[in-house]
C-alpha positions as CSV (number, residue, x, y, z in Angstrom):
1,X,9.8,26.5,-4.8
2,X,10.6,22.8,-4.3
3,X,8.3,20.7,-6.6
4,X,8.2,17.1,-7.4
5,X,6.3,15.9,-10.5
6,X,5.3,12.3,-10.3
7,X,4.3,10.3,-13.4
8,X,5.6,8.3,-16.3
9,X,7.6,9.9,-19.2
10,X,5.5,8.5,-22.0
11,X,2.2,9.7,-20.7
12,X,0.7,12.6,-22.8
13,X,-0.7,14.5,-19.8
14,X,2.7,14.2,-18.0
15,X,4.4,15.6,-21.1
16,X,2.0,18.5,-21.1
17,X,2.7,19.3,-17.4
18,X,6.5,19.0,-17.9
19,X,6.4,21.3,-21.0
20,X,4.3,23.8,-19.0
21,X,6.7,23.9,-16.2
22,X,9.8,24.0,-18.4
23,X,8.4,26.8,-20.6
24,X,7.9,28.9,-17.5
25,X,11.3,28.0,-16.1
26,X,9.7,26.6,-13.0
27,X,12.2,24.4,-11.2
28,X,10.9,20.8,-10.4
29,X,12.2,17.3,-10.0
30,X,10.7,14.5,-12.1
31,X,9.9,11.2,-10.3
32,X,9.2,8.3,-12.6
33,X,6.6,6.0,-11.0
34,X,7.9,3.0,-12.8
35,X,11.7,3.5,-12.5
36,X,11.8,5.2,-9.1
37,X,8.8,3.4,-7.5
38,X,6.5,4.8,-4.8
39,X,6.5,4.2,-1.1
40,X,3.5,3.6,1.2
41,X,4.6,6.7,3.1
42,X,4.3,8.9,0.0
43,X,0.8,7.5,-0.8
44,X,-0.3,7.9,2.8
45,X,0.9,11.5,2.8
46,X,-1.1,12.2,-0.4
47,X,-4.2,10.6,1.0
48,X,-4.1,13.0,4.0
49,X,-4.6,15.8,1.5
50,X,-7.0,14.3,-1.0
51,X,-9.6,11.5,-1.3
52,X,-8.6,8.2,-2.8
53,X,-11.3,8.7,-5.5
54,X,-9.2,11.6,-6.9
55,X,-5.9,9.7,-6.7
56,X,-7.0,6.4,-8.4
57,X,-7.6,6.3,-12.1
58,X,-10.6,4.0,-12.6
59,X,-10.4,4.4,-16.4
60,X,-6.9,2.9,-16.5
61,X,-6.1,-0.5,-18.0
62,X,-4.5,-1.3,-14.6
63,X,-7.8,-0.8,-12.8
64,X,-9.6,-3.1,-15.2
65,X,-7.0,-5.8,-14.4
66,X,-7.8,-5.8,-10.7
67,X,-10.2,-8.3,-9.1
68,X,-13.3,-6.9,-7.5
69,X,-11.8,-7.7,-4.1
70,X,-8.6,-5.7,-4.9
71,X,-10.7,-2.8,-6.1
72,X,-12.8,-2.8,-2.9
73,X,-9.7,-3.1,-0.7
74,X,-8.0,-0.3,-2.5
75,X,-11.0,2.1,-2.4
76,X,-11.7,1.5,1.3
77,X,-7.9,1.9,1.9
78,X,-7.5,-1.4,3.7
79,X,-4.8,-2.5,1.2
80,X,-2.8,0.3,-0.6
81,X,0.1,-2.0,-1.7
82,X,-1.5,-2.4,-5.1
83,X,-0.6,1.3,-5.7
84,X,3.1,0.6,-5.0
85,X,2.9,-2.5,-7.1
86,X,1.0,-0.9,-10.0
87,X,1.6,2.8,-9.9
88,X,-0.2,3.3,-13.2
89,X,-3.4,3.1,-11.1
90,X,-2.6,6.6,-10.0
91,X,-3.9,9.5,-12.0
92,X,-1.1,11.4,-13.7
93,X,0.7,13.6,-13.1
94,X,0.8,14.3,-9.4
95,X,2.5,17.6,-8.6
96,X,3.7,18.0,-5.0
97,X,4.8,21.3,-3.7
98,X,5.3,22.5,-0.1
99,X,1.6,23.4,0.3
100,X,-0.2,22.0,-2.7
101,X,-0.9,18.6,-4.2
102,X,-2.4,18.6,-7.7
103,X,-3.6,15.5,-9.5
104,X,-3.9,15.6,-13.3
105,X,-2.9,18.6,-15.4
106,X,-4.9,21.8,-15.6
107,X,-2.9,24.8,-16.9
108,X,-4.9,27.3,-14.7
109,X,-4.1,25.3,-11.5
110,X,-0.4,25.1,-12.4
111,X,-0.4,28.9,-13.3
112,X,-1.8,29.7,-9.8
113,X,1.4,28.1,-8.2
114,X,3.5,31.2,-9.1
């Protein structure tokens, strides 16, 4: 199974997801939001499979730094560039497989992938 786990290495939830996958010897590639960046195409692909309300972390420090106009433009999807500029706005981790896109880490959801 070809999996990509998106996130940042120092995030506790990302660490839990990585540990889960590694303990079960599930093959995946890690994509660091900050080092590797994100493309508009990737974000658009994700938004075809899930609502933006699930993807955006409104409890993040990054969210609190946005202006009201930026928040509105992001949530109505008229300007998604803020997600490529500030990938920490995205809930972590994002696990992408051939047929599933999971946001956040829940062991039971990950277990169901096998």
